[in-house]
C-alpha angles and dihedrals in degrees: 000000000000091000090053093050089048094052088048089050090054092050092048092047092053088049093049091049089052093048093048090051090051091057119112115271091220096105131065121043095353094105091060092061099043101280122146094259095138096057117092112224131171124229117248138182116343093003090060092045092052093047091050091048092051089055092050096046092049092052089049090050091051091049095050092046088055092048090051093054096040098047115086112253 
């Protein structure tokens, strides 16, 4: 059971890394170099879907991590 959860955790972590890398690059230090950091904009379409998927996958990663620790090995 633990081995299966560890495999699931590896798959989730790779997915989470990919989703974070797909996020928009408008944040961070972009405002210093002339980016539009001061303008409020809403997420729409695919950007919103990727953002929500990142939240869901990170929650799943957290739950699987807790399960691996709690279940007896």
